[in-house]
C-alpha positions as CSV (number, residue, x, y, z in Angstrom):
1,M,0.0,0.0,0.0
2,P,1.2,3.5,-0.7
3,D,2.3,5.6,2.3
4,D,-0.2,8.6,2.4
5,S,2.1,10.4,4.8
6,R,4.9,10.8,2.3
7,P,5.5,14.5,1.7
8,D,5.7,14.1,-2.1
9,E,2.2,12.6,-2.3
10,G,-0.5,15.2,-3.2
11,P,-0.2,19.0,-3.2
12,N,1.5,20.8,-0.4
13,P,-0.9,23.3,1.3
14,E,1.9,25.8,1.8
15,D,3.0,25.6,-1.8
16,E,-0.6,26.1,-3.0
17,F,-1.0,29.2,-0.8
18,R,2.4,30.5,-2.0
19,D,1.3,30.1,-5.6
20,M,-1.9,31.9,-5.0
21,L,-0.1,34.8,-3.4
22,R,2.4,34.9,-6.2
23,D,-0.5,35.2,-8.6
24,I,-1.7,38.3,-6.7
25,L,1.8,39.9,-6.5
26,S,2.5,39.2,-10.2
27,G,-0.7,40.7,-11.4
28,K,-2.3,37.4,-12.5
29,S,-5.0,37.8,-9.9
30,S,-8.1,40.0,-10.1
31,I,-6.9,41.9,-7.0
32,D,-5.2,45.1,-8.0
33,P,-1.9,45.8,-6.1
34,S,-3.1,49.3,-5.4
35,Q,-5.9,47.8,-3.4
36,L,-3.4,45.9,-1.2
37,A,-1.5,49.2,-0.7
38,G,-4.8,50.8,0.5
39,A,-5.3,47.9,2.9
40,A,-1.8,48.5,4.3
41,G,-2.5,52.2,4.7
42,L,0.0,53.2,2.1
43,P,-0.4,55.8,-0.7
44,A,-1.5,54.4,-4.1
45,D,1.5,55.9,-5.9
46,P,3.8,53.6,-7.9
47,A,6.7,53.9,-5.5
48,S,4.6,52.9,-2.5
49,I,3.0,50.0,-4.4
50,N,6.4,48.8,-5.5
51,A,7.7,48.9,-1.9
52,L,4.7,46.9,-0.7
53,M,5.1,44.3,-3.4
54,Q,8.8,43.9,-2.5
55,Q,8.1,43.5,1.2
56,L,5.4,40.9,0.6
57,Q,7.6,39.0,-1.8
58,G,10.3,39.1,0.8
59,A,7.8,37.6,3.3
60,L,7.1,34.8,0.7
61,R,10.8,34.1,0.5
62,G,11.1,34.1,4.3
63,N,12.1,31.2,6.4
64,G,8.5,30.4,7.3
65,D,8.8,30.7,11.0
66,G,5.9,33.1,11.1
67,G,7.9,35.9,12.8
68,I,7.5,39.5,12.0
69,S,10.3,41.1,10.0
70,W,10.6,44.7,11.2
71,D,12.8,45.6,8.2
72,A,9.6,46.6,6.5
73,A,8.9,49.2,9.2
74,L,12.4,50.7,9.0
75,T,12.3,50.9,5.2
76,Q,8.9,52.4,5.0
77,G,9.7,54.9,7.8
78,Q,13.0,56.0,6.2
79,N,11.3,56.5,2.8
80,K,8.5,58.5,4.4
81,A,10.8,60.7,6.4
82,A,13.1,61.3,3.4
83,E,10.2,62.8,1.3
84,G,10.5,66.4,2.6
85,Q,13.9,66.2,4.2
86,V,16.5,68.9,3.9
87,A,20.2,68.7,4.9
88,V,21.6,70.4,8.0
89,T,23.5,73.5,6.9
90,P,26.9,74.4,8.4
91,A,25.3,77.6,10.0
92,E,22.6,75.5,11.6
93,H,25.2,73.0,12.8
94,A,27.3,75.7,14.5
95,A,24.3,77.4,16.0
96,L,22.9,74.2,17.5
97,D,26.3,73.1,18.8
98,E,26.5,76.4,20.6
99,A,23.0,76.0,21.9
100,F,23.9,72.6,23.4
101,H,27.0,74.2,25.0
102,I,24.9,77.0,26.6
103,A,22.2,74.5,27.7
104,A,24.7,72.3,29.5
105,L,26.1,75.3,31.4
106,W,22.7,76.5,32.4
107,L,21.6,73.1,33.5
108,D,24.6,72.7,35.7
109,E,23.3,75.7,37.7
110,V,20.0,74.1,38.5
111,T,20.7,70.4,38.9
112,D,23.6,68.3,40.1
113,I,22.5,65.5,37.8
114,A,25.7,64.9,35.8
115,E,26.2,65.9,32.2
116,L,26.2,63.4,29.4
117,T,29.4,61.6,28.4
118,V,28.2,61.3,24.8
119,V,28.2,64.4,22.5
120,P,24.7,65.5,21.5
121,R,23.8,64.8,17.9
122,L,22.0,66.6,15.1
123,L,19.8,64.2,13.1
124,T,18.0,64.4,9.8
125,R,14.4,63.1,9.8
126,K,15.6,59.9,8.2
127,E,18.3,59.4,10.8
128,W,15.8,60.0,13.6
129,V,13.7,57.1,12.2
130,T,16.7,54.9,12.0
131,E,17.8,55.6,15.5
132,S,14.4,55.4,17.1
133,M,12.9,52.5,15.2
134,P,14.2,49.7,17.6
135,V,12.2,51.2,20.4
136,W,9.0,51.7,18.3
137,T,9.1,48.1,17.2
138,Q,9.7,46.9,20.7
139,L,6.6,48.8,21.8
140,A,4.4,47.7,18.9
141,E,5.5,44.1,18.7
142,P,3.1,42.6,21.3
143,V,0.1,44.2,19.4
144,A,1.4,43.2,16.0
145,N,1.7,39.6,17.2
146,S,-1.8,39.7,18.5
147,I,-3.3,41.1,15.4
148,S,-1.3,38.6,13.1
149,D,-2.3,35.6,15.2
150,S,-6.0,36.7,15.4
151,L,-6.2,37.5,11.7
152,T,-4.6,34.2,10.7
153,K,-7.1,32.3,12.9
154,V,-10.1,34.2,11.6
155,L,-9.1,33.8,7.9
156,T,-8.5,30.1,8.5
157,D,-11.9,29.6,10.2
158,Q,-13.8,31.7,7.6
159,A,-12.2,29.9,4.6
160,P,-14.5,27.7,2.4
161,E,-14.3,24.1,3.3
162,E,-12.2,23.2,0.2
163,L,-9.6,25.8,1.2
164,K,-9.4,25.0,4.9
165,G,-6.5,22.5,4.4
166,M,-4.5,25.0,2.3
167,M,-5.1,27.8,4.8
168,A,-4.2,25.8,7.8
169,G,-1.0,24.5,6.2
170,A,0.1,28.0,5.3
171,S,-0.7,29.7,8.6
172,K,2.9,30.6,9.4
173,M,3.2,32.3,6.0
174,M,-0.1,34.1,6.5
175,R,1.1,35.3,9.9
176,S,4.4,36.6,8.4
177,I,2.6,38.5,5.7
178,G,0.1,39.9,8.2
179,G,3.0,41.1,10.3
180,T,4.6,42.6,7.3
181,L,1.5,44.7,6.6
182,F,1.4,45.9,10.2
183,A,5.1,46.7,10.2
184,M,4.7,48.8,7.1
185,Q,1.8,50.6,8.7
186,L,4.0,51.4,11.7
187,G,6.8,52.6,9.4
188,Q,4.3,55.1,7.9
189,V,3.4,56.4,11.3
190,V,7.0,56.7,12.5
191,G,8.1,58.3,9.2
192,Q,5.3,60.9,9.6
193,L,6.3,61.4,13.2
194,A,9.8,62.3,12.0
195,S,8.4,65.5,10.5
196,E,6.7,66.5,13.8
197,V,9.3,65.8,16.6
198,V,12.1,68.3,17.4
199,S,14.3,66.0,19.5
200,G,15.0,62.5,20.7
201,G,13.0,62.9,23.9
202,D,10.2,65.0,22.4
203,V,7.5,62.3,23.0
204,G,8.5,61.6,26.6
205,I,9.9,58.1,26.3
206,P,13.6,57.4,25.7
207,L,13.8,56.6,22.0
208,L,17.5,56.9,21.5
209,T,20.4,54.9,23.0
210,D,21.6,55.5,26.5
211,Q,22.9,58.9,27.3
212,Q,22.2,60.2,23.8
213,A,20.6,63.7,23.3
214,A,19.6,64.9,19.8
215,L,17.8,67.6,18.0
216,V,16.3,67.5,14.5
217,P,17.4,70.9,13.0
218,Q,14.8,70.9,10.2
219,N,12.0,70.5,12.7
220,V,13.5,73.0,15.2
221,A,13.5,75.6,12.4
222,A,9.8,74.8,11.6
223,F,8.9,75.0,15.3
224,G,10.3,78.6,15.5
225,E,8.7,79.8,12.2
226,D,5.3,80.7,13.7
227,L,6.9,82.3,16.9
228,D,7.8,85.9,17.2
229,V,11.0,84.8,19.0
230,P,14.6,85.0,17.9
231,I,15.6,81.5,16.6
232,D,18.7,81.4,18.8
233,Q,16.4,81.5,21.9
234,V,14.2,78.7,20.5
235,Q,17.3,76.6,19.8
236,I,18.7,77.1,23.3
237,Y,15.4,76.4,25.0
238,L,14.8,73.1,23.1
239,A,18.4,72.1,23.7
240,V,17.9,72.6,27.4
241,R,14.8,70.4,27.4
242,E,16.5,67.7,25.4
243,L,19.6,67.6,27.6
244,A,17.5,67.6,30.8
245,H,15.5,64.6,29.5
246,A,18.7,62.7,28.5
247,R,20.5,63.5,31.7
248,L,17.6,62.2,33.8
249,F,17.7,58.8,32.1
250,R,21.4,58.6,32.4
251,H,21.3,59.5,36.1
252,S,18.4,57.0,37.0
253,R,19.7,54.1,35.0
254,W,16.8,51.9,36.1
255,L,14.3,54.4,34.7
256,R,14.6,53.5,31.0
257,L,14.2,49.8,31.5
258,R,11.3,50.2,33.9
259,L,9.4,52.6,31.6
260,I,9.8,50.6,28.4
261,S,9.1,47.3,30.3
262,S,5.9,48.9,31.7
263,I,4.8,49.9,28.2
264,T,5.5,46.5,26.6
265,D,3.9,44.6,29.6
266,F,0.8,46.8,29.1
267,A,0.8,46.1,25.3
268,R,1.1,42.3,25.9
269,D,-2.2,42.4,27.8
270,I,-4.0,43.9,24.9
271,S,-6.3,41.4,23.2
272,I,-7.8,41.6,19.8
273,D,-11.6,41.7,19.2
274,S,-12.0,38.4,17.3
275,G,-15.7,39.1,16.8
276,R,-14.9,42.3,15.0
277,L,-12.3,40.5,12.9
278,E,-14.8,37.8,12.0
279,E,-17.3,40.5,10.8
280,L,-14.7,42.0,8.6
281,A,-13.6,38.6,7.2
282,E,-17.2,37.6,6.4
283,G,-17.9,40.7,4.4
284,F,-14.4,41.4,3.2
285,D,-14.2,42.7,-0.4
286,P,-10.7,42.7,-1.8
287,S,-11.6,45.4,-4.3
288,N,-12.6,47.7,-1.3
289,P,-10.2,47.2,1.6
290,E,-11.0,50.5,3.2
291,E,-13.1,48.9,6.0
292,L,-10.2,46.7,7.0
293,R,-7.7,49.5,6.9
294,Q,-9.9,51.8,9.0
295,A,-10.4,49.0,11.6
296,I,-6.6,48.9,12.0
297,L,-6.2,52.6,12.1
298,N,-9.1,53.6,14.3
299,G,-8.3,51.0,17.0
300,S,-11.7,49.3,16.8
301,L,-9.9,45.9,16.7
302,I,-8.7,46.6,20.3
303,P,-11.5,46.2,22.8
304,P,-12.1,48.4,25.8
305,K,-9.4,48.1,28.5
306,S,-9.9,45.8,31.5
307,E,-9.7,47.0,35.1
308,T,-6.2,45.4,35.3
309,Q,-5.1,47.2,32.2
310,L,-6.6,50.6,33.4
311,A,-4.7,50.2,36.7
312,A,-1.4,49.4,34.8
313,L,-2.1,52.4,32.5
314,A,-2.6,54.7,35.4
315,R,0.8,53.6,36.9
316,L,2.5,54.1,33.5
317,E,0.9,57.6,33.0
318,T,2.1,58.6,36.5
319,M,5.7,57.6,35.6
320,L,5.5,59.5,32.2
321,A,4.1,62.5,33.9
322,L,6.8,62.5,36.6
323,V,9.5,62.5,33.9
324,E,7.9,65.2,31.8
325,G,7.0,67.3,34.8
326,W,10.5,67.2,36.1
327,V,11.9,68.2,32.7
328,D,9.4,71.2,32.6
329,V,10.4,72.5,36.0
330,V,14.2,72.1,35.4
331,T,13.9,73.7,32.0
332,A,12.0,76.6,33.3
333,R,14.7,77.3,36.0
334,A,17.5,76.8,33.5
335,T,16.1,79.2,30.9
336,S,15.0,81.9,33.3
337,R,17.4,84.3,31.7
338,L,15.9,83.8,28.2
339,P,13.7,86.9,27.5
340,R,11.1,84.9,25.6
341,A,11.2,81.6,27.5
342,D,7.6,81.9,28.6
343,A,6.4,82.2,25.0
344,I,8.3,79.2,23.9
345,N,7.1,77.2,26.9
346,E,3.5,78.0,26.0
347,T,4.0,76.7,22.5
348,V,5.5,73.5,23.9
349,K,2.5,73.0,26.2
350,R,0.0,73.6,23.4
351,R,1.8,71.3,21.1
352,R,2.1,68.6,23.7
353,A,-1.6,68.9,24.7
354,S,-2.8,68.4,21.1
355,G,-0.1,66.0,19.9
356,G,0.2,65.5,16.2
357,P,-1.5,63.3,13.6
358,A,1.3,60.6,13.8
359,E,1.0,60.4,17.6
360,S,-2.8,59.9,17.2
361,A,-2.1,57.2,14.6
362,F,0.3,55.4,16.9
363,S,-2.1,55.5,19.9
364,T,-4.8,53.8,17.8
365,L,-2.4,51.4,16.2
366,V,-1.1,50.0,19.6
367,G,-3.7,51.3,22.0
368,L,-1.4,53.6,24.0
369,E,-1.4,57.3,24.4
370,L,2.1,58.8,24.5
371,R,1.1,62.0,26.3
372,P,0.6,61.7,30.1
373,R,-2.7,63.1,31.3
374,R,-1.4,64.2,34.7
375,L,1.5,66.3,33.4
376,R,0.2,69.6,34.8
377,E,-0.2,68.1,38.3
378,A,3.3,66.5,38.1
379,A,4.9,69.8,37.1
380,A,3.1,71.6,40.0
381,M,4.3,69.0,42.4
382,W,7.9,69.2,41.3
383,Q,7.8,73.0,41.6
384,A,6.4,72.7,45.1
385,V,9.1,70.3,46.1
386,T,11.8,72.5,44.5
387,D,10.5,75.5,46.5
388,A,10.5,73.5,49.7
389,V,13.8,71.5,49.6
390,G,15.7,73.0,46.7
391,D,17.2,71.4,43.6
392,D,19.2,68.8,45.5
393,G,16.3,67.6,47.6
394,R,14.1,67.4,44.5
395,D,16.6,65.4,42.4
396,A,17.3,63.0,45.3
397,L,13.9,61.5,44.7
398,W,15.3,60.0,41.5
399,A,17.9,58.0,43.3
400,H,15.7,54.8,43.6
401,P,12.3,53.8,42.3
402,D,11.0,53.4,45.9
403,L,11.7,57.1,46.5
404,L,9.7,58.4,43.5
405,P,6.5,60.3,44.2
406,T,3.3,58.4,43.6
407,S,-0.1,59.2,42.1
408,A,-1.3,60.1,45.7
409,D,1.5,62.6,45.9
410,L,0.3,64.2,42.6
411,D,-3.2,64.5,44.3
412,D,-1.8,65.9,47.5
413,P,1.7,67.5,47.0
414,K,1.5,69.3,50.3
415,A,1.7,66.0,52.2
416,L,4.8,65.0,50.2
417,V,6.4,68.4,50.9
418,A,5.6,68.1,54.6
419,R,7.4,64.7,54.7
420,L,10.4,66.0,52.9
421,T,10.8,69.2,54.9
422,S,10.3,67.2,58.1
423,S,13.0,64.8,57.1
424,A,15.3,67.6,56.0
425,A,14.8,69.5,59.3
426,S,15.5,66.4,61.3
427,V,18.8,65.8,59.4
428,A,19.8,69.4,59.9
429,A,19.1,69.2,63.7
430,G,20.9,65.8,64.0
431,T,17.7,64.1,65.2
432,E,15.7,61.1,63.8
433,P,13.0,62.2,61.3
434,E,9.4,61.6,62.2
435,L,8.1,58.5,60.5
436,D,4.7,58.0,58.9
437,E,2.8,54.8,59.6
438,V,4.4,52.7,56.8
439,D,7.9,53.8,57.6
440,Q,7.3,53.2,61.3
441,A,6.0,49.7,60.7
442,L,9.1,49.0,58.6
443,E,11.4,50.4,61.3
444,D,9.7,48.3,64.0
445,L,10.0,45.1,61.8
446,L,13.7,45.8,61.2
447,R,14.3,46.3,64.9
448,E,12.5,43.0,65.7
449,D,14.8,41.2,63.3
450,G,17.9,43.0,64.2
451,P,21.0,41.5,65.9
452,D,20.1,42.9,69.3
453,R,16.8,41.2,69.5
454,P,16.8,38.8,72.5
455,H,16.5,35.1,71.8
456,E,13.4,33.4,72.9
457,G,13.5,30.1,74.9
């Protein structure tokens, strides 16, 4: 009897699916490549369509492990960023180098957090995409995996009976191609964001490598165009903000890992609405992919957050607000001698409150807002702490994660200030500081377990 299990007997489901996709990509199918580009959220121009075809063909030639190749995101982001890019002029380079030099001197006057050991950089938009993409993909990967897995399952379940074997056998390839489409969508978002940001830390999270500060000269110039402020003041102000942000993450080395881990842990808990995907699959018309594209872009595939997710999001927002609020207060103090610092600060606040179109696209794509909601309260708290215990007392709170203010401290900064001033007064007088209930309980526990505790028995 013949052995039905032999791999050369009968058609291979993965090969069948591969042939079907090749027909689509080669134009032999009735599906127009421009329709696929629309489903991926890309422009229907020849260059974008060609890039999409190359990426999908690359997925077909992949190793079949079903993993997401983020090269598509990087390529798409670089191409998008390069569209309106201009080179840094020698005059801009000299002016911004000087701005960073002044910013470092002024920051030294208001904080003891050490300066960077890496020289600040001036990045083109394309370079900003290249340098920041590893973090963007790290943040987006959990959601991309969820969408790819869910889409593969739904398409397999919805396939006609005669195609189910083929679809099941090609699930890894389908997952890879779905991930490629998501990656290209992310690349579009990051490429657009490159035209909106002015620096490495502009969105609040540490996008660049450790200790690296950077400005995007083209966007700094655009930022200052609508302001009745000399451009050198704009350059110095933005350089101070960027250096303050980078210095903080260098000083508190645990902060970067904790913040990015919190974001990725939150993203891993995001589930995909399979019911919504099934509705799209049932009525999907390849000649009109707009509904599928909008479902990805408007976040409707991501269901409302659970109570656990809301609690995690609140903790994450508090941490982001603490970072941004500290940067605001330190920048205000360091730029106090700039005549138009207040006007620049107001523009920064308005810009941050509204965000840009690319930030909105990212928040719907991965279900996460980048702008902390409690920034105003955090800045007010840091200012109150500075007024009460000075720059050193304020910055000492970044020495360890257990010392960081909490959400309750944002609600009641007076209580935090009272604790800090009481502790500072006790240290100055050479007496033990008054402990609150939690600290007293910990102190009692340590004394019970200490070496002088009498042995029982």
